[in-house]
N, CA, C and O atoms as a Maestro MAE file, in Angstrom:
{
 s_m_m2io_version
 :::
 2.0.0
}

f_m_ct {
 s_m_title
 :::
 protein
 m_atom[336] {
  # First column is atom index #
  i_m_mmod_type
  r_m_x_coord
  r_m_y_coord
  r_m_z_coord
  i_m_residue_number
  s_m_chain_name
  s_m_pdb_residue_name
  s_m_pdb_atom_name
  i_m_atomic_number
  :::
  1 25 -30.548 1.004 5.012 1 A "UNK " " N  " 7
  2 3 -31.803 0.552 4.373 1 A "UNK " " CA " 6
  3 2 -32.366 -0.657 4.941 1 A "UNK " " C  " 6
  4 15 -31.673 -1.553 5.422 1 A "UNK " " O  " 8
  5 25 -33.736 -0.672 4.874 2 A "UNK " " N  " 7
  6 3 -34.491 -1.786 5.367 2 A "UNK " " CA " 6
  7 2 -34.949 -2.777 4.182 2 A "UNK " " C  " 6
  8 15 -35.439 -2.369 3.129 2 A "UNK " " O  " 8
  9 25 -34.751 -3.986 4.456 3 A "UNK " " N  " 7
  10 3 -35.203 -4.666 3.359 3 A "UNK " " CA " 6
  11 2 -36.357 -5.682 4.054 3 A "UNK " " C  " 6
  12 15 -36.229 -5.983 5.240 3 A "UNK " " O  " 8
  13 25 -37.311 -6.114 3.390 4 A "UNK " " N  " 7
  14 3 -38.188 -7.228 3.960 4 A "UNK " " CA " 6
  15 2 -37.480 -8.481 3.571 4 A "UNK " " C  " 6
  16 15 -36.634 -8.509 2.678 4 A "UNK " " O  " 8
  17 25 -37.850 -9.505 4.263 5 A "UNK " " N  " 7
  18 3 -36.817 -10.882 4.384 5 A "UNK " " CA " 6
  19 2 -37.212 -11.436 3.086 5 A "UNK " " C  " 6
  20 15 -36.289 -11.997 2.496 5 A "UNK " " O  " 8
  21 25 -38.315 -11.425 2.505 6 A "UNK " " N  " 7
  22 3 -38.546 -11.874 0.955 6 A "UNK " " CA " 6
  23 2 -37.667 -11.222 -0.001 6 A "UNK " " C  " 6
  24 15 -36.934 -11.859 -0.758 6 A "UNK " " O  " 8
  25 25 -37.733 -10.041 0.029 7 A "UNK " " N  " 7
  26 3 -36.897 -8.897 -0.633 7 A "UNK " " CA " 6
  27 2 -35.413 -9.352 -0.752 7 A "UNK " " C  " 6
  28 15 -34.756 -9.701 -1.733 7 A "UNK " " O  " 8
  29 25 -35.107 -9.236 0.534 8 A "UNK " " N  " 7
  30 3 -33.633 -9.530 0.757 8 A "UNK " " CA " 6
  31 2 -33.154 -11.033 0.421 8 A "UNK " " C  " 6
  32 15 -31.990 -11.228 0.071 8 A "UNK " " O  " 8
  33 25 -33.830 -11.807 0.504 9 A "UNK " " N  " 7
  34 3 -33.645 -13.190 0.145 9 A "UNK " " CA " 6
  35 2 -33.436 -13.101 -1.617 9 A "UNK " " C  " 6
  36 15 -32.455 -13.540 -2.218 9 A "UNK " " O  " 8
  37 25 -34.491 -12.497 -2.170 10 A "UNK " " N  " 7
  38 3 -34.473 -12.568 -3.513 10 A "UNK " " CA " 6
  39 2 -33.226 -11.698 -4.283 10 A "UNK " " C  " 6
  40 15 -32.743 -11.865 -5.403 10 A "UNK " " O  " 8
  41 25 -32.921 -10.753 -3.281 11 A "UNK " " N  " 7
  42 3 -31.764 -9.688 -3.956 11 A "UNK " " CA " 6
  43 2 -30.586 -9.738 -3.100 11 A "UNK " " C  " 6
  44 15 -29.874 -8.741 -2.985 11 A "UNK " " O  " 8
  45 25 -30.311 -10.892 -2.455 12 A "UNK " " N  " 7
  46 3 -29.128 -11.128 -1.473 12 A "UNK " " CA " 6
  47 2 -27.694 -10.475 -1.919 12 A "UNK " " C  " 6
  48 15 -26.982 -9.905 -1.092 12 A "UNK " " O  " 8
  49 25 -27.389 -10.586 -3.078 13 A "UNK " " N  " 7
  50 3 -26.126 -10.184 -3.554 13 A "UNK " " CA " 6
  51 2 -26.232 -8.489 -3.666 13 A "UNK " " C  " 6
  52 15 -25.230 -7.775 -3.624 13 A "UNK " " O  " 8
  53 25 -27.386 -8.056 -3.791 14 A "UNK " " N  " 7
  54 3 -27.535 -6.675 -3.808 14 A "UNK " " CA " 6
  55 2 -27.577 -6.128 -2.462 14 A "UNK " " C  " 6
  56 15 -27.090 -5.004 -2.339 14 A "UNK " " O  " 8
  57 25 -28.103 -6.741 -1.325 15 A "UNK " " N  " 7
  58 3 -28.057 -6.548 -0.159 15 A "UNK " " CA " 6
  59 2 -26.553 -6.387 0.362 15 A "UNK " " C  " 6
  60 15 -26.132 -5.354 0.883 15 A "UNK " " O  " 8
  61 25 -25.839 -7.487 0.163 16 A "UNK " " N  " 7
  62 3 -24.506 -7.570 0.561 16 A "UNK " " CA " 6
  63 2 -23.600 -6.519 -0.256 16 A "UNK " " C  " 6
  64 15 -22.711 -5.966 0.391 16 A "UNK " " O  " 8
  65 25 -23.718 -6.248 -1.388 17 A "UNK " " N  " 7
  66 3 -23.072 -5.183 -1.876 17 A "UNK " " CA " 6
  67 2 -23.460 -3.641 -1.255 17 A "UNK " " C  " 6
  68 15 -22.625 -2.738 -1.212 17 A "UNK " " O  " 8
  69 25 -24.702 -3.510 -0.835 18 A "UNK " " N  " 7
  70 3 -25.006 -2.402 -0.284 18 A "UNK " " CA " 6
  71 2 -24.492 -2.209 1.085 18 A "UNK " " C  " 6
  72 15 -24.336 -1.086 1.565 18 A "UNK " " O  " 8
  73 25 -24.236 -3.277 1.697 19 A "UNK " " N  " 7
  74 3 -23.769 -3.386 3.209 19 A "UNK " " CA " 6
  75 2 -22.371 -3.009 3.042 19 A "UNK " " C  " 6
  76 15 -21.813 -2.343 3.914 19 A "UNK " " O  " 8
  77 25 -21.704 -3.422 1.880 20 A "UNK " " N  " 7
  78 3 -20.186 -2.907 1.642 20 A "UNK " " CA " 6
  79 2 -20.067 -1.522 1.317 20 A "UNK " " C  " 6
  80 15 -19.205 -0.775 1.781 20 A "UNK " " O  " 8
  81 25 -20.882 -1.230 0.576 21 A "UNK " " N  " 7
  82 3 -20.714 0.148 -0.001 21 A "UNK " " CA " 6
  83 2 -21.379 1.268 0.807 21 A "UNK " " C  " 6
  84 15 -20.844 2.372 0.911 21 A "UNK " " O  " 8
  85 25 -22.629 0.946 1.414 22 A "UNK " " N  " 7
  86 3 -23.292 2.115 2.113 22 A "UNK " " CA " 6
  87 2 -23.436 1.835 3.569 22 A "UNK " " C  " 6
  88 15 -23.936 2.707 4.280 22 A "UNK " " O  " 8
  89 25 -23.019 0.621 4.118 23 A "UNK " " N  " 7
  90 3 -23.292 0.392 5.601 23 A "UNK " " CA " 6
  91 2 -24.218 -0.776 5.736 23 A "UNK " " C  " 6
  92 15 -24.547 -1.561 4.847 23 A "UNK " " O  " 8
  93 25 -24.645 -0.763 7.194 24 A "UNK " " N  " 7
  94 3 -25.395 -2.010 7.460 24 A "UNK " " CA " 6
  95 2 -26.640 -1.789 6.982 24 A "UNK " " C  " 6
  96 15 -27.140 -0.670 6.869 24 A "UNK " " O  " 8
  97 25 -27.290 -3.069 6.626 25 A "UNK " " N  " 7
  98 3 -28.566 -3.259 5.938 25 A "UNK " " CA " 6
  99 2 -29.435 -3.898 7.001 25 A "UNK " " C  " 6
  100 15 -29.015 -4.867 7.633 25 A "UNK " " O  " 8
  101 25 -30.681 -3.363 7.223 26 A "UNK " " N  " 7
  102 3 -31.575 -3.926 8.160 26 A "UNK " " CA " 6
  103 2 -32.515 -4.990 7.602 26 A "UNK " " C  " 6
  104 15 -33.282 -4.549 6.746 26 A "UNK " " O  " 8
  105 25 -32.628 -6.194 7.863 27 A "UNK " " N  " 7
  106 3 -33.774 -7.170 7.519 27 A "UNK " " CA " 6
  107 2 -34.955 -7.283 8.370 27 A "UNK " " C  " 6
  108 15 -34.814 -7.600 9.551 27 A "UNK " " O  " 8
  109 25 -36.094 -7.055 7.878 28 A "UNK " " N  " 7
  110 3 -37.391 -7.110 8.507 28 A "UNK " " CA " 6
  111 2 -37.871 -8.450 8.442 28 A "UNK " " C  " 6
  112 15 -37.435 -9.214 7.581 28 A "UNK " " O  " 8
  113 25 -38.892 -8.872 9.427 29 A "UNK " " N  " 7
  114 3 -39.729 -10.016 9.155 29 A "UNK " " CA " 6
  115 2 -40.952 -9.524 9.739 29 A "UNK " " C  " 6
  116 15 -40.894 -9.086 10.888 29 A "UNK " " O  " 8
  117 25 -42.071 -9.529 9.111 30 A "UNK " " N  " 7
  118 3 -43.446 -8.957 9.455 30 A "UNK " " CA " 6
  119 2 -43.303 -7.568 10.085 30 A "UNK " " C  " 6
  120 15 -44.030 -7.235 11.020 30 A "UNK " " O  " 8
  121 25 -42.345 -6.736 9.563 31 A "UNK " " N  " 7
  122 3 -42.386 -5.232 10.036 31 A "UNK " " CA " 6
  123 2 -41.355 -5.066 11.203 31 A "UNK " " C  " 6
  124 15 -41.043 -3.955 11.632 31 A "UNK " " O  " 8
  125 25 -40.765 -6.426 11.767 32 A "UNK " " N  " 7
  126 3 -39.925 -6.202 12.856 32 A "UNK " " CA " 6
  127 2 -38.628 -6.343 12.546 32 A "UNK " " C  " 6
  128 15 -38.382 -7.161 11.659 32 A "UNK " " O  " 8
  129 25 -37.522 -5.634 13.149 33 A "UNK " " N  " 7
  130 3 -36.186 -5.613 12.699 33 A "UNK " " CA " 6
  131 2 -35.755 -7.209 13.058 33 A "UNK " " C  " 6
  132 15 -36.103 -7.671 14.145 33 A "UNK " " O  " 8
  133 25 -35.031 -7.980 12.164 34 A "UNK " " N  " 7
  134 3 -34.825 -9.280 12.459 34 A "UNK " " CA " 6
  135 2 -33.187 -9.573 12.589 34 A "UNK " " C  " 6
  136 15 -32.579 -10.215 13.445 34 A "UNK " " O  " 8
  137 25 -32.681 -8.822 11.354 35 A "UNK " " N  " 7
  138 3 -31.380 -9.139 11.282 35 A "UNK " " CA " 6
  139 2 -30.491 -7.801 10.840 35 A "UNK " " C  " 6
  140 15 -31.139 -6.816 10.486 35 A "UNK " " O  " 8
  141 25 -29.206 -7.729 10.843 36 A "UNK " " N  " 7
  142 3 -28.690 -6.610 10.196 36 A "UNK " " CA " 6
  143 2 -27.413 -7.367 9.497 36 A "UNK " " C  " 6
  144 15 -26.665 -8.135 10.101 36 A "UNK " " O  " 8
  145 25 -27.301 -7.006 8.102 37 A "UNK " " N  " 7
  146 3 -26.193 -7.571 7.428 37 A "UNK " " CA " 6
  147 2 -24.982 -6.379 7.311 37 A "UNK " " C  " 6
  148 15 -25.263 -5.227 6.982 37 A "UNK " " O  " 8
  149 25 -23.797 -6.753 7.582 38 A "UNK " " N  " 7
  150 3 -22.745 -5.934 7.643 38 A "UNK " " CA " 6
  151 2 -21.626 -6.425 6.678 38 A "UNK " " C  " 6
  152 15 -21.405 -7.589 6.342 38 A "UNK " " O  " 8
  153 25 -20.886 -5.160 6.255 39 A "UNK " " N  " 7
  154 3 -19.645 -5.803 5.542 39 A "UNK " " CA " 6
  155 2 -18.750 -6.254 6.401 39 A "UNK " " C  " 6
  156 15 -18.942 -6.031 7.597 39 A "UNK " " O  " 8
  157 25 -17.677 -6.924 6.009 40 A "UNK " " N  " 7
  158 3 -16.722 -7.675 6.844 40 A "UNK " " CA " 6
  159 2 -15.868 -6.518 7.419 40 A "UNK " " C  " 6
  160 15 -15.334 -6.688 8.515 40 A "UNK " " O  " 8
  161 25 -15.705 -5.350 6.748 41 A "UNK " " N  " 7
  162 3 -14.840 -4.457 7.518 41 A "UNK " " CA " 6
  163 2 -15.726 -3.765 8.816 41 A "UNK " " C  " 6
  164 15 -15.185 -3.532 9.897 41 A "UNK " " O  " 8
  165 25 -16.822 -3.543 8.608 42 A "UNK " " N  " 7
  166 3 -17.742 -3.236 9.827 42 A "UNK " " CA " 6
  167 2 -17.820 -4.318 10.772 42 A "UNK " " C  " 6
  168 15 -17.636 -4.019 11.952 42 A "UNK " " O  " 8
  169 25 -18.058 -5.528 10.477 43 A "UNK " " N  " 7
  170 3 -17.915 -6.550 11.557 43 A "UNK " " CA " 6
  171 2 -16.552 -6.324 12.165 43 A "UNK " " C  " 6
  172 15 -16.604 -5.992 13.349 43 A "UNK " " O  " 8
  173 25 -15.366 -6.423 11.653 44 A "UNK " " N  " 7
  174 3 -14.135 -6.390 12.189 44 A "UNK " " CA " 6
  175 2 -13.936 -5.163 13.091 44 A "UNK " " C  " 6
  176 15 -13.344 -5.085 14.167 44 A "UNK " " O  " 8
  177 25 -14.583 -4.223 12.378 45 A "UNK " " N  " 7
  178 3 -14.326 -2.963 13.278 45 A "UNK " " CA " 6
  179 2 -15.160 -3.148 14.758 45 A "UNK " " C  " 6
  180 15 -14.599 -2.832 15.807 45 A "UNK " " O  " 8
  181 25 -16.448 -3.648 14.745 46 A "UNK " " N  " 7
  182 3 -16.975 -4.045 15.934 46 A "UNK " " CA " 6
  183 2 -16.315 -5.051 16.863 46 A "UNK " " C  " 6
  184 15 -16.512 -4.963 18.075 46 A "UNK " " O  " 8
  185 25 -15.575 -5.960 16.376 47 A "UNK " " N  " 7
  186 3 -14.919 -6.945 17.177 47 A "UNK " " CA " 6
  187 2 -13.513 -6.487 17.511 47 A "UNK " " C  " 6
  188 15 -12.902 -7.123 18.370 47 A "UNK " " O  " 8
  189 25 -12.967 -5.506 16.956 48 A "UNK " " N  " 7
  190 3 -11.639 -5.032 17.353 48 A "UNK " " CA " 6
  191 2 -11.366 -4.753 18.664 48 A "UNK " " C  " 6
  192 15 -11.987 -3.792 19.118 48 A "UNK " " O  " 8
  193 25 -10.634 -5.305 19.381 49 A "UNK " " N  " 7
  194 3 -10.117 -5.169 20.781 49 A "UNK " " CA " 6
  195 2 -11.130 -5.741 21.777 49 A "UNK " " C  " 6
  196 15 -11.058 -5.461 22.973 49 A "UNK " " O  " 8
  197 25 -12.151 -6.609 21.234 50 A "UNK " " N  " 7
  198 3 -12.984 -7.253 22.239 50 A "UNK " " CA " 6
  199 2 -12.277 -8.758 22.322 50 A "UNK " " C  " 6
  200 15 -11.811 -9.425 21.398 50 A "UNK " " O  " 8
  201 25 -12.357 -9.069 23.755 51 A "UNK " " N  " 7
  202 3 -11.961 -10.487 23.958 51 A "UNK " " CA " 6
  203 2 -12.887 -11.511 23.503 51 A "UNK " " C  " 6
  204 15 -14.100 -11.308 23.537 51 A "UNK " " O  " 8
  205 25 -12.343 -12.697 23.040 52 A "UNK " " N  " 7
  206 3 -13.151 -13.841 22.759 52 A "UNK " " CA " 6
  207 2 -13.734 -14.562 23.865 52 A "UNK " " C  " 6
  208 15 -13.173 -14.523 24.961 52 A "UNK " " O  " 8
  209 25 -14.696 -15.152 23.713 53 A "UNK " " N  " 7
  210 3 -15.267 -15.833 24.874 53 A "UNK " " CA " 6
  211 2 -14.285 -16.790 25.804 53 A "UNK " " C  " 6
  212 15 -14.332 -16.922 27.027 53 A "UNK " " O  " 8
  213 25 -13.354 -17.437 24.836 54 A "UNK " " N  " 7
  214 3 -12.263 -18.332 25.326 54 A "UNK " " CA " 6
  215 2 -11.201 -17.297 26.238 54 A "UNK " " C  " 6
  216 15 -10.715 -17.710 27.291 54 A "UNK " " O  " 8
  217 25 -10.934 -16.056 25.768 55 A "UNK " " N  " 7
  218 3 -10.304 -15.010 26.388 55 A "UNK " " CA " 6
  219 2 -10.917 -14.920 27.820 55 A "UNK " " C  " 6
  220 15 -10.332 -15.167 28.875 55 A "UNK " " O  " 8
  221 25 -12.215 -14.517 27.652 56 A "UNK " " N  " 7
  222 3 -13.079 -14.307 29.027 56 A "UNK " " CA " 6
  223 2 -12.906 -15.295 29.808 56 A "UNK " " C  " 6
  224 15 -12.439 -14.996 30.907 56 A "UNK " " O  " 8
  225 25 -13.177 -16.652 29.571 57 A "UNK " " N  " 7
  226 3 -13.167 -17.790 30.195 57 A "UNK " " CA " 6
  227 2 -11.594 -18.011 30.898 57 A "UNK " " C  " 6
  228 15 -11.401 -18.111 32.110 57 A "UNK " " O  " 8
  229 25 -10.760 -18.050 30.067 58 A "UNK " " N  " 7
  230 3 -9.374 -18.198 30.793 58 A "UNK " " CA " 6
  231 2 -9.064 -16.983 31.561 58 A "UNK " " C  " 6
  232 15 -8.350 -17.088 32.558 58 A "UNK " " O  " 8
  233 25 -9.509 -15.889 31.212 59 A "UNK " " N  " 7
  234 3 -8.895 -14.733 31.956 59 A "UNK " " CA " 6
  235 2 -9.489 -14.743 33.394 59 A "UNK " " C  " 6
  236 15 -8.736 -14.477 34.331 59 A "UNK " " O  " 8
  237 25 -10.660 -15.004 33.598 60 A "UNK " " N  " 7
  238 3 -11.381 -15.176 35.015 60 A "UNK " " CA " 6
  239 2 -10.734 -13.996 35.956 60 A "UNK " " C  " 6
  240 15 -9.877 -13.160 35.669 60 A "UNK " " O  " 8
  241 25 -11.406 -14.209 37.110 61 A "UNK " " N  " 7
  242 3 -10.915 -13.038 38.227 61 A "UNK " " CA " 6
  243 2 -9.508 -13.446 38.697 61 A "UNK " " C  " 6
  244 15 -8.955 -14.544 38.636 61 A "UNK " " O  " 8
  245 25 -9.138 -12.434 39.113 62 A "UNK " " N  " 7
  246 3 -7.510 -12.375 39.651 62 A "UNK " " CA " 6
  247 2 -7.845 -13.056 41.056 62 A "UNK " " C  " 6
  248 15 -8.839 -12.759 41.720 62 A "UNK " " O  " 8
  249 25 -6.875 -14.022 41.432 63 A "UNK " " N  " 7
  250 3 -6.725 -14.285 42.799 63 A "UNK " " CA " 6
  251 2 -5.823 -13.510 43.844 63 A "UNK " " C  " 6
  252 15 -4.700 -13.203 43.445 63 A "UNK " " O  " 8
  253 25 -6.103 -13.232 44.857 64 A "UNK " " N  " 7
  254 3 -5.211 -12.628 45.647 64 A "UNK " " CA " 6
  255 2 -4.738 -13.761 46.405 64 A "UNK " " C  " 6
  256 15 -5.107 -14.930 46.298 64 A "UNK " " O  " 8
  257 25 -3.753 -13.203 47.294 65 A "UNK " " N  " 7
  258 3 -2.918 -14.530 47.986 65 A "UNK " " CA " 6
  259 2 -3.654 -15.081 49.168 65 A "UNK " " C  " 6
  260 15 -3.330 -16.192 49.588 65 A "UNK " " O  " 8
  261 25 -4.481 -14.497 49.662 66 A "UNK " " N  " 7
  262 3 -5.558 -15.208 50.659 66 A "UNK " " CA " 6
  263 2 -6.473 -16.088 50.067 66 A "UNK " " C  " 6
  264 15 -6.850 -17.076 50.697 66 A "UNK " " O  " 8
  265 25 -6.850 -15.870 49.014 67 A "UNK " " N  " 7
  266 3 -7.980 -16.752 47.995 67 A "UNK " " CA " 6
  267 2 -6.936 -17.994 47.868 67 A "UNK " " C  " 6
  268 15 -7.155 -19.069 48.428 67 A "UNK " " O  " 8
  269 25 -5.983 -17.788 47.216 68 A "UNK " " N  " 7
  270 3 -5.045 -18.932 46.641 68 A "UNK " " CA " 6
  271 2 -4.604 -19.775 47.949 68 A "UNK " " C  " 6
  272 15 -4.661 -21.004 47.915 68 A "UNK " " O  " 8
  273 25 -4.256 -19.231 48.863 69 A "UNK " " N  " 7
  274 3 -3.934 -19.960 50.113 69 A "UNK " " CA " 6
  275 2 -5.051 -20.949 50.631 69 A "UNK " " C  " 6
  276 15 -4.904 -22.134 50.931 69 A "UNK " " O  " 8
  277 25 -6.147 -20.224 50.663 70 A "UNK " " N  " 7
  278 3 -7.482 -21.091 50.933 70 A "UNK " " CA " 6
  279 2 -7.858 -22.148 50.077 70 A "UNK " " C  " 6
  280 15 -8.437 -23.146 50.506 70 A "UNK " " O  " 8
  281 25 -7.559 -21.983 48.878 71 A "UNK " " N  " 7
  282 3 -7.601 -23.068 47.842 71 A "UNK " " CA " 6
  283 2 -6.528 -24.285 48.222 71 A "UNK " " C  " 6
  284 15 -6.781 -25.472 48.424 71 A "UNK " " O  " 8
  285 25 -5.417 -23.686 48.247 72 A "UNK " " N  " 7
  286 3 -4.414 -24.693 48.362 72 A "UNK " " CA " 6
  287 2 -4.773 -25.473 49.815 72 A "UNK " " C  " 6
  288 15 -4.744 -26.703 49.797 72 A "UNK " " O  " 8
  289 25 -5.043 -24.919 50.820 73 A "UNK " " N  " 7
  290 3 -5.308 -25.675 52.018 73 A "UNK " " CA " 6
  291 2 -6.431 -26.590 51.774 73 A "UNK " " C  " 6
  292 15 -6.432 -27.698 52.311 73 A "UNK " " O  " 8
  293 25 -7.408 -26.203 50.988 74 A "UNK " " N  " 7
  294 3 -8.447 -26.972 50.826 74 A "UNK " " CA " 6
  295 2 -8.090 -28.142 50.071 74 A "UNK " " C  " 6
  296 15 -8.529 -29.174 50.580 74 A "UNK " " O  " 8
  297 25 -7.358 -28.317 48.900 75 A "UNK " " N  " 7
  298 3 -6.729 -29.189 48.204 75 A "UNK " " CA " 6
  299 2 -5.905 -30.193 49.134 75 A "UNK " " C  " 6
  300 15 -5.796 -31.379 48.822 75 A "UNK " " O  " 8
  301 25 -5.395 -29.724 50.157 76 A "UNK " " N  " 7
  302 3 -4.341 -30.565 50.835 76 A "UNK " " CA " 6
  303 2 -5.242 -31.385 51.940 76 A "UNK " " C  " 6
  304 15 -4.721 -32.404 52.394 76 A "UNK " " O  " 8
  305 25 -6.257 -31.106 52.302 77 A "UNK " " N  " 7
  306 3 -7.020 -31.668 53.235 77 A "UNK " " CA " 6
  307 2 -8.177 -32.616 52.654 77 A "UNK " " C  " 6
  308 15 -8.886 -32.091 51.795 77 A "UNK " " O  " 8
  309 25 -8.451 -33.887 52.992 78 A "UNK " " N  " 7
  310 3 -9.476 -34.499 52.246 78 A "UNK " " CA " 6
  311 2 -10.929 -34.073 52.928 78 A "UNK " " C  " 6
  312 15 -11.006 -33.752 54.113 78 A "UNK " " O  " 8
  313 25 -12.022 -34.109 52.071 79 A "UNK " " N  " 7
  314 3 -13.056 -33.780 52.342 79 A "UNK " " CA " 6
  315 2 -13.942 -34.613 53.174 79 A "UNK " " C  " 6
  316 15 -14.982 -34.303 53.755 79 A "UNK " " O  " 8
  317 25 -13.250 -35.848 53.101 80 A "UNK " " N  " 7
  318 3 -13.958 -36.957 54.082 80 A "UNK " " CA " 6
  319 2 -13.102 -37.892 54.779 80 A "UNK " " C  " 6
  320 15 -12.009 -38.241 54.334 80 A "UNK " " O  " 8
  321 25 -13.553 -38.263 55.773 81 A "UNK " " N  " 7
  322 3 -12.362 -39.255 56.574 81 A "UNK " " CA " 6
  323 2 -12.466 -40.592 56.001 81 A "UNK " " C  " 6
  324 15 -13.420 -41.334 56.234 81 A "UNK " " O  " 8
  325 25 -11.602 -40.860 55.343 82 A "UNK " " N  " 7
  326 3 -11.513 -42.174 54.460 82 A "UNK " " CA " 6
  327 2 -10.444 -43.077 55.265 82 A "UNK " " C  " 6
  328 15 -9.358 -42.573 55.552 82 A "UNK " " O  " 8
  329 25 -10.720 -44.324 55.608 83 A "UNK " " N  " 7
  330 3 -9.613 -45.216 56.344 83 A "UNK " " CA " 6
  331 2 -9.657 -46.465 55.452 83 A "UNK " " C  " 6
  332 15 -10.713 -46.954 55.049 83 A "UNK " " O  " 8
  333 25 -8.532 -46.908 55.195 84 A "UNK " " N  " 7
  334 3 -8.133 -47.983 54.480 84 A "UNK " " CA " 6
  335 2 -7.670 -49.114 55.295 84 A "UNK " " C  " 6
  336 15 -7.281 -50.148 54.752 84 A "UNK " " O  " 8
  :::
 }
 m_bond[335] {
  # First column is bond index #
  i_m_from
  i_m_to
  i_m_order
  :::
  1 1 2 1
  2 2 3 1
  3 3 4 2
  4 3 5 1
  5 5 6 1
  6 6 7 1
  7 7 8 2
  8 7 9 1
  9 9 10 1
  10 10 11 1
  11 11 12 2
  12 11 13 1
  13 13 14 1
  14 14 15 1
  15 15 16 2
  16 15 17 1
  17 17 18 1
  18 18 19 1
  19 19 20 2
  20 19 21 1
  21 21 22 1
  22 22 23 1
  23 23 24 2
  24 23 25 1
  25 25 26 1
  26 26 27 1
  27 27 28 2
  28 27 29 1
  29 29 30 1
  30 30 31 1
  31 31 32 2
  32 31 33 1
  33 33 34 1
  34 34 35 1
  35 35 36 2
  36 35 37 1
  37 37 38 1
  38 38 39 1
  39 39 40 2
  40 39 41 1
  41 41 42 1
  42 42 43 1
  43 43 44 2
  44 43 45 1
  45 45 46 1
  46 46 47 1
  47 47 48 2
  48 47 49 1
  49 49 50 1
  50 50 51 1
  51 51 52 2
  52 51 53 1
  53 53 54 1
  54 54 55 1
  55 55 56 2
  56 55 57 1
  57 57 58 1
  58 58 59 1
  59 59 60 2
  60 59 61 1
  61 61 62 1
  62 62 63 1
  63 63 64 2
  64 63 65 1
  65 65 66 1
  66 66 67 1
  67 67 68 2
  68 67 69 1
  69 69 70 1
  70 70 71 1
  71 71 72 2
  72 71 73 1
  73 73 74 1
  74 74 75 1
  75 75 76 2
  76 75 77 1
  77 77 78 1
  78 78 79 1
  79 79 80 2
  80 79 81 1
  81 81 82 1
  82 82 83 1
  83 83 84 2
  84 83 85 1
  85 85 86 1
  86 86 87 1
  87 87 88 2
  88 87 89 1
  89 89 90 1
  90 90 91 1
  91 91 92 2
  92 91 93 1
  93 93 94 1
  94 94 95 1
  95 95 96 2
  96 95 97 1
  97 97 98 1
  98 98 99 1
  99 99 100 2
  100 99 101 1
  101 101 102 1
  102 102 103 1
  103 103 104 2
  104 103 105 1
  105 105 106 1
  106 106 107 1
  107 107 108 2
  108 107 109 1
  109 109 110 1
  110 110 111 1
  111 111 112 2
  112 111 113 1
  113 113 114 1
  114 114 115 1
  115 115 116 2
  116 115 117 1
  117 117 118 1
  118 118 119 1
  119 119 120 2
  120 119 121 1
  121 121 122 1
  122 122 123 1
  123 123 124 2
  124 123 125 1
  125 125 126 1
  126 126 127 1
  127 127 128 2
  128 127 129 1
  129 129 130 1
  130 130 131 1
  131 131 132 2
  132 131 133 1
  133 133 134 1
  134 134 135 1
  135 135 136 2
  136 135 137 1
  137 137 138 1
  138 138 139 1
  139 139 140 2
  140 139 141 1
  141 141 142 1
  142 142 143 1
  143 143 144 2
  144 143 145 1
  145 145 146 1
  146 146 147 1
  147 147 148 2
  148 147 149 1
  149 149 150 1
  150 150 151 1
  151 151 152 2
  152 151 153 1
  153 153 154 1
  154 154 155 1
  155 155 156 2
  156 155 157 1
  157 157 158 1
  158 158 159 1
  159 159 160 2
  160 159 161 1
  161 161 162 1
  162 162 163 1
  163 163 164 2
  164 163 165 1
  165 165 166 1
  166 166 167 1
  167 167 168 2
  168 167 169 1
  169 169 170 1
  170 170 171 1
  171 171 172 2
  172 171 173 1
  173 173 174 1
  174 174 175 1
  175 175 176 2
  176 175 177 1
  177 177 178 1
  178 178 179 1
  179 179 180 2
  180 179 181 1
  181 181 182 1
  182 182 183 1
  183 183 184 2
  184 183 185 1
  185 185 186 1
  186 186 187 1
  187 187 188 2
  188 187 189 1
  189 189 190 1
  190 190 191 1
  191 191 192 2
  192 191 193 1
  193 193 194 1
  194 194 195 1
  195 195 196 2
  196 195 197 1
  197 197 198 1
  198 198 199 1
  199 199 200 2
  200 199 201 1
  201 201 202 1
  202 202 203 1
  203 203 204 2
  204 203 205 1
  205 205 206 1
  206 206 207 1
  207 207 208 2
  208 207 209 1
  209 209 210 1
  210 210 211 1
  211 211 212 2
  212 211 213 1
  213 213 214 1
  214 214 215 1
  215 215 216 2
  216 215 217 1
  217 217 218 1
  218 218 219 1
  219 219 220 2
  220 219 221 1
  221 221 222 1
  222 222 223 1
  223 223 224 2
  224 223 225 1
  225 225 226 1
  226 226 227 1
  227 227 228 2
  228 227 229 1
  229 229 230 1
  230 230 231 1
  231 231 232 2
  232 231 233 1
  233 233 234 1
  234 234 235 1
  235 235 236 2
  236 235 237 1
  237 237 238 1
  238 238 239 1
  239 239 240 2
  240 239 241 1
  241 241 242 1
  242 242 243 1
  243 243 244 2
  244 243 245 1
  245 245 246 1
  246 246 247 1
  247 247 248 2
  248 247 249 1
  249 249 250 1
  250 250 251 1
  251 251 252 2
  252 251 253 1
  253 253 254 1
  254 254 255 1
  255 255 256 2
  256 255 257 1
  257 257 258 1
  258 258 259 1
  259 259 260 2
  260 259 261 1
  261 261 262 1
  262 262 263 1
  263 263 264 2
  264 263 265 1
  265 265 266 1
  266 266 267 1
  267 267 268 2
  268 267 269 1
  269 269 270 1
  270 270 271 1
  271 271 272 2
  272 271 273 1
  273 273 274 1
  274 274 275 1
  275 275 276 2
  276 275 277 1
  277 277 278 1
  278 278 279 1
  279 279 280 2
  280 279 281 1
  281 281 282 1
  282 282 283 1
  283 283 284 2
  284 283 285 1
  285 285 286 1
  286 286 287 1
  287 287 288 2
  288 287 289 1
  289 289 290 1
  290 290 291 1
  291 291 292 2
  292 291 293 1
  293 293 294 1
  294 294 295 1
  295 295 296 2
  296 295 297 1
  297 297 298 1
  298 298 299 1
  299 299 300 2
  300 299 301 1
  301 301 302 1
  302 302 303 1
  303 303 304 2
  304 303 305 1
  305 305 306 1
  306 306 307 1
  307 307 308 2
  308 307 309 1
  309 309 310 1
  310 310 311 1
  311 311 312 2
  312 311 313 1
  313 313 314 1
  314 314 315 1
  315 315 316 2
  316 315 317 1
  317 317 318 1
  318 318 319 1
  319 319 320 2
  320 319 321 1
  321 321 322 1
  322 322 323 1
  323 323 324 2
  324 323 325 1
  325 325 326 1
  326 326 327 1
  327 327 328 2
  328 327 329 1
  329 329 330 1
  330 330 331 1
  331 331 332 2
  332 331 333 1
  333 333 334 1
  334 334 335 1
  335 335 336 2
  :::
 }
}
């Protein structure tokens, strides 16, 4: 069901109840789809099995041995000639 923003604001508890009982509720602003209200069950189903941003960042690409050796060699050699 579609709700105009003002109506959705005035009947928010009904929008939430319908999202829980009937499925996603679309909120429009000036006739354009703006937001969707989902039940917690529907939201959890969408998120199930998807990695979080943290998982994505920590996962990163896998390094093969050649790349790991190149990084290690780079760390072992100074980037500037520094004399003390």
